[in-house]
C-alpha positions in Angstrom: 0.3 0.4 0.2 3.2 2.4 0.5 4.2 1.7 -2.1 1.5 2.5 -4.3 0.7 5.9 -2.3 4.2 7.6 -3.6 4.1 6.2 -7.2 0.5 7.7 -7.3 1.6 10.6 -5.6 5.1 11.4 -8.2 3.1 10.7 -10.5 1.1 13.5 -9.3 3.6 16.3 -8.5 5.2 15.2 -11.9 1.9 16.6 -13.6 2.2 19.9 -11.5 6.0 20.2 -12.5 4.8 20.1 -16.2 2.0 22.9 -15.8 -0.7 20.9 -16.0 -2.3 23.0 -12.7 -4.8 25.3 -12.5 -3.7 28.0 -14.4 -4.4 30.1 -11.0 -1.6 29.1 -8.9 1.3 29.7 -12.0 3.6 32.3 -10.0 3.4 34.4 -13.1 -0.6 34.2 -12.6 -1.7 38.2 -11.6 -5.3 39.6 -12.6 -5.5 41.9 -15.0 -6.3 44.7 -12.8 -6.4 43.1 -9.0 -7.4 45.9 -6.8 -10.2 48.0 -9.6 -10.7 50.8 -12.5 -11.8 53.7 -10.6 -8.5 55.5 -12.3 -8.8 59.7 -11.5 -8.0 61.1 -14.3 -8.9 64.6 -14.1 -8.1 66.3 -10.7 -10.3 68.6 -10.9 -13.0 65.8 -10.7 -11.5 64.1 -7.5 -14.7 65.1 -5.2 -16.8 62.6 -7.8 -16.3 59.4 -6.7 -13.6 57.0 -4.9 -10.2 56.4 -6.6 -7.9 53.2 -6.9 -4.7 52.7 -7.2 -3.7 56.4 -6.0 -0.1 57.6 -5.7 1.4 59.9 -2.9 2.4 63.2 -3.3 6.1 63.3 -1.3 4.2 66.0 0.6 1.7 63.6 1.5 3.5 61.0 2.9 5.7 63.0 5.3 2.6 64.3 7.1 1.4 61.2 7.8 4.4 60.1 9.0 5.1 63.0 10.9 1.0 62.4 12.2 2.4 59.1 12.8 5.3 59.9 15.4 2.9 62.6 17.3 0.4 60.4 18.2 2.8 57.7 19.0 4.8 60.1 21.2 2.9 58.6 24.8 2.3 55.5 24.7 0.4 52.9 26.9 0.7 51.6 30.5 3.0 48.8 30.9 0.0 46.9 33.4 -2.5 47.9 30.8 -0.3 46.4 27.9 -0.4 43.1 30.2 -4.6 43.2 30.3 -4.7 44.1 26.1 -2.9 40.5 25.4 -4.3 38.6 29.0 -8.1 39.4 27.4 -7.6 40.4 24.2 -10.9 37.4 23.5 -12.8 39.3 26.4 -12.9 42.6 24.0 -14.0 41.6 21.1 -16.3 39.6 22.9 -17.4 42.1 24.0 -17.7 43.9 20.5 -20.0 41.2 19.3 -22.1 41.5 21.6 -23.7 44.8 20.9 -22.9 45.2 16.8 -23.8 41.4 16.3 -23.5 41.2 12.9 -24.9 45.1 12.4 -20.7 46.5 11.8 -19.6 45.4 9.2 -20.5 45.0 5.5 -20.8 41.5 3.0 -17.0 41.0 2.0 -18.4 40.4 -1.2 -15.5 42.0 -3.1 -13.5 38.6 -1.9 -14.5 37.1 -5.2 -12.8 39.8 -6.8 -9.5 40.2 -5.6 -9.3 36.9 -5.0 -10.5 33.8 -7.5 -8.4 31.5 -5.4 -11.3 30.7 -3.5 -13.4 29.4 -6.1 -13.0 25.6 -7.3 -11.4 25.0 -10.4 -13.1 22.9 -13.4 -14.6 19.7 -12.9 -11.1 18.2 -14.7 -9.0 20.0 -12.4 -11.4 19.2 -9.5 -11.0 15.3 -10.2 -7.0 15.5 -9.9 -7.5 17.4 -6.7 -9.7 14.8 -5.7 -6.6 11.9 -5.5 -4.7 14.4 -3.8 -6.9 15.3 -1.6 -7.5 11.4 -0.3 -3.7 10.5 -0.8 -2.5 13.8 1.0 -5.3 13.1 4.0 -3.6 9.7 4.3 -0.4 10.5 4.4 -0.5 13.3 6.7 -3.9 12.9 8.9 -1.2 9.8 11.1 0.6 12.8 12.5 -1.8 15.0 13.3 -4.3 12.2 14.9 -1.5 11.0 17.2 -0.8 14.8 17.7 -4.8 15.6 18.5 -4.5 12.1 21.0 -1.7 12.5 22.6 -2.9 16.2 23.3 -6.1 15.7 25.6 -4.0 12.0 27.5 -3.2 13.0 30.9 -0.3 13.2 31.0 0.6 9.9 33.1 -0.7 7.7 29.4 1.1 9.9 27.3 4.9 8.4 28.2 3.6 4.6 28.8 4.5 4.3 32.2 3.5 0.8 33.8 1.5 2.5 36.6 -0.9 3.6 33.3 -4.6 2.0 33.7 -5.6 1.9 30.1 -4.3 -0.7 28.3 -6.6 -0.5 25.3 -4.1 2.8 24.7 -1.1 1.7 26.0 -2.2 -0.7 22.7 -2.9 2.5 20.0 1.0 4.0 21.1 2.8 0.8 20.8 1.1 -0.4 17.3 3.9 -0.2 14.9 4.2 1.5 11.2 1.5 -0.6 9.1 -1.0 -1.4 12.1 -1.0 2.9 12.5 -0.8 3.7 9.3 -4.4 2.2 9.2 -6.1 4.1 11.3 -6.0 7.7 9.8 -7.8 6.2 6.6 -10.9 5.4 8.4 -11.2 8.3 10.4 -13.6 11.1 9.5 -14.0 14.9 10.5 -16.0 17.6 8.8 -15.1 17.8 5.2 -13.8 14.8 5.6 -15.2 14.2 2.3 -14.7 17.4 0.7 -11.9 17.9 -2.2 -11.7 21.4 -1.9 -11.0 23.4 1.3 -11.2 26.7 2.3 -10.6 27.9 5.9 -11.1 31.5 6.9 -9.2 32.9 10.0 -11.1 35.2 11.6 -14.7 34.8 10.4 -16.2 37.1 12.9 -19.8 37.5 11.5 -19.9 35.6 8.8 -19.3 38.4 6.1 -16.9 36.6 4.0 -18.4 33.1 5.5 -21.8 33.9 3.8 -21.1 35.2 0.7 -18.4 32.0 -0.5 -21.0 29.7 0.3 -23.8 31.6 -1.2 -20.7 31.0 -4.2 -20.3 27.5 -3.6 -24.3 26.2 -3.2 -24.2 24.7 -6.5 -20.2 22.8 -6.2 -21.2 20.4 -2.8 -17.4 18.9 -3.2 -16.1 22.4 -1.6 -16.5 22.7 2.0 -16.1 26.0 4.4 -14.5 25.8 7.9 -14.2 28.7 9.8 -13.1 29.8 13.7 -13.0 32.7 15.6 -12.0 33.3 19.1 -14.6 35.0 20.3 -18.3 32.9 21.0 -20.1 34.9 20.3 -19.4 36.1 16.4 -18.9 31.7 16.1 -22.4 32.0 18.0 -23.6 34.4 14.7 -22.6 33.0 12.4 -24.3 29.2 13.0 -27.2 31.6 14.0 -27.4 33.0 10.1 -30.2 31.1 7.9 -27.5 31.4 5.6 -25.0 28.7 7.1 -25.3 25.0 6.1 -23.7 22.6 8.3 -23.2 20.3 5.2 -21.3 22.7 3.7 -19.3 24.6 6.4 -18.2 24.1 9.9 -18.1 27.3 12.2 -15.4 26.1 15.5 -13.8 28.6 18.3 -10.3 28.8 18.1 -7.5 31.2 19.5 -5.0 30.8 16.6 -1.8 32.4 18.6 -2.7 28.6 21.3 0.2 26.8 18.7 -1.1 23.6 20.9 -4.3 23.5 20.8 -5.2 21.1 17.5 -8.0 21.6 14.4 -10.7 19.7 14.0 -9.1 18.6 10.8 -5.7 17.4 9.7 -3.1 19.1 8.8 -1.6 19.7 4.3 -5.4 18.7 3.6 -6.7 22.9 2.6 -6.7 24.2 -0.6 -7.4 28.0 0.9 -6.5 30.0 4.2 -8.6 33.2 3.9 -6.4 36.0 6.6 -8.4 38.9 5.8 -7.6 41.7 8.7 -6.8 39.1 11.3 -3.5 39.1 12.0 -3.4 43.0 12.4 -5.0 42.2 16.5 -2.7 39.8 16.7 0.7 40.9 18.5 3.4 41.8 16.8 6.4 40.0 17.1 9.2 42.4 19.1 7.5 44.8 20.5 7.1 43.3 24.3 10.8 42.7 24.7 12.0 46.0 23.1 9.6 48.3 25.6 9.4 45.8 29.3 12.1 45.6 31.4 11.6 44.7 34.6 11.9 40.4 35.0 8.7 39.5 35.5 8.2 41.5 32.2 10.4 40.4 30.7 9.9 36.5 31.3 6.5 37.5 29.6 7.8 39.1 26.6 9.8 35.6 25.0 5.8 34.2 25.7 4.8 36.0 23.0 7.4 38.1 21.1 6.3 35.5 17.8 3.5 35.1 18.3 2.7 37.4 14.7 4.9 34.8 13.3 3.8 31.8 14.8 0.1 31.9 14.0 1.4 32.9 9.9 3.8 29.4 10.8 0.7 27.4 12.1 -0.8 28.3 9.2 1.3 27.5 7.1 1.5 23.6 8.7 -2.6 23.2 7.7 -2.2 23.4 3.8 -1.7 21.3 0.9 1.6 21.2 -1.8 0.6 24.4 -3.9 -2.3 24.9 -1.6 -2.9 29.5 -1.2 -2.7 32.0 1.5 -4.8 34.9 0.9 -4.0 37.9 3.2 -5.1 41.8 2.9 -4.5 43.7 6.4 -3.9 47.0 7.2 -1.2 48.9 5.5 1.1 51.7 6.8 0.0 55.0 6.8 -4.1 53.9 6.5 -6.0 56.7 7.5 -7.4 53.9 10.6 -3.8 54.4 11.9 -3.3 58.5 11.4 -6.7 59.2 13.3 -5.1 57.4 17.1 -5.1 60.0 19.7 -2.0 60.2 21.9 -2.1 57.7 24.7 -3.5 55.1 22.1 -0.4 53.3 20.9 0.6 50.5 22.7 4.4 50.1 19.7 5.9 50.7 16.1 2.7 51.3 14.6 0.7 49.1 16.9 -2.8 51.0 18.7 -5.4 49.8 20.6 -9.1 51.3 20.6 -11.6 52.3 22.5 -13.0 49.1 23.0 -10.0 47.4 23.5 -9.7 45.6 20.5 -6.3 46.6 18.8 -4.7 46.6 15.3 -0.9 47.0 13.9 -0.1 48.8 10.4 2.1 46.5 8.2 4.7 47.4 5.3 4.8 45.7 2.2 8.4 43.5 3.1 7.1 42.9 6.6 4.2 40.9 5.2 6.9 39.2 2.1 9.4 38.5 5.6 7.2 37.4 7.2 5.1 34.6 4.6 8.4 33.9 3.4 10.1 32.7 6.7 6.9 30.4 7.4 8.1 28.7 3.8 5.6 29.5 1.3 6.0 31.4 -2.2 5.3 34.5 -2.8 2.7 35.4 -5.6 1.5 38.3 -5.3 2.2 41.4 -2.5 1.4 44.7 -2.8 0.3 47.9 -1.3 -3.5 49.1 -2.1 -3.8 52.8 -1.9 -7.4 54.2 -2.9 -9.3 57.8 -2.5 -12.0 58.2 0.0 -13.8 60.8 -0.2 -17.0 62.9 1.6 -18.7 64.9 -1.3 -20.7 66.6 1.4 -17.7 67.7 3.4 -15.0 67.6 0.0 -12.8 65.7 2.1 -10.0 63.1 1.2 -9.6 60.2 3.2 -6.7 58.3 2.7 -7.3 54.4 2.6 -3.8 51.6 2.7 -4.1 48.2 2.7 -1.5 45.4 1.7 -2.5 42.4 -0.3 -0.6 39.4 -0.9 -0.9 35.6 -2.5 0.9 32.9 -1.2 1.3 29.4 -2.0 2.7 26.3 0.3 5.6 25.3 -2.1 5.0 21.1 -4.4 7.5 18.4 -3.1 7.4 15.5 -2.3 7.1 13.4 1.4 9.8 13.7 3.6 10.1 9.7 4.8 
């Protein structure tokens, strides 16, 4: 069986290498107009509509830089920073209890910016089905063992003589051939799907339901969605468009590296990470600002949170799978509007409701995802101009958008 599986895998990878893969996964593919086409051609008509692909003047960029220096001059007290970190889920829970699903608009732009969310044509789906089940068989063993051991009492994990659970000891002592057979029978939400998507930080479902509505005619697709705010997950599950046959919403703290996902590693085709990473503590900040012994020990725990999250998500993708990213960019109007006393660290702020936001550069995004072993397919700064016609006010929006692919490679023995 193992020999047959290896032959199937090599044949599949060979097909991929000769570019028998979905066009969207090829490294040179970029949408012709990835970020809209409302171009400002006449400066006199600037207040007629919002504009895409805006270029900043040196004066505008310098004014933004000075504003950030000004609003970062007074930092949040250290004990308050500890509270915002340790109680982050509480603040988001309160947010969703107050706003329900009325705060954010549905992200109907997702499929325009990220066509990778959709499965490809039927022929490609058949290829994906072969990879899907073969890859589950070769990867589920490790995930199943990790999940099993994670929930087992310490005395039973070690297989000590005093353990009273003979069946569990027998399971752990199975030879490799017997052990490999168990995951073949393992079922999990979406186990029969051939195209799987995970949305991280689903909130009230503003991405979930536009995606589900699009996938309703492709029953072989399955959408996972998670959030660490239980109130948000409740809102998704209670929505009239929620379909348990094609969607699984669950509570999950992506910063907890030891917390297992409800599916094996290496099976996802797409991960959607949209305006989520910015709310997570960046790596480096606490260690730089806090000096006493207790704070120094705490900084070691949280300093790699953002990079750690990306590393963990990378493991969930199958070879060729895509991670789609969009988040706040440096000098976005949201950053410029913060007042003094809301800055936690460089480019990292806390809002009045206790939720937090970081503002990225293109280079930071590149480094973070490439360190996680993903290949960059798209990484750009989306600069837009939003206008208030009545007040004749211009507002610069800045977002960073990226697409990162897990490399194709033979599984290690």
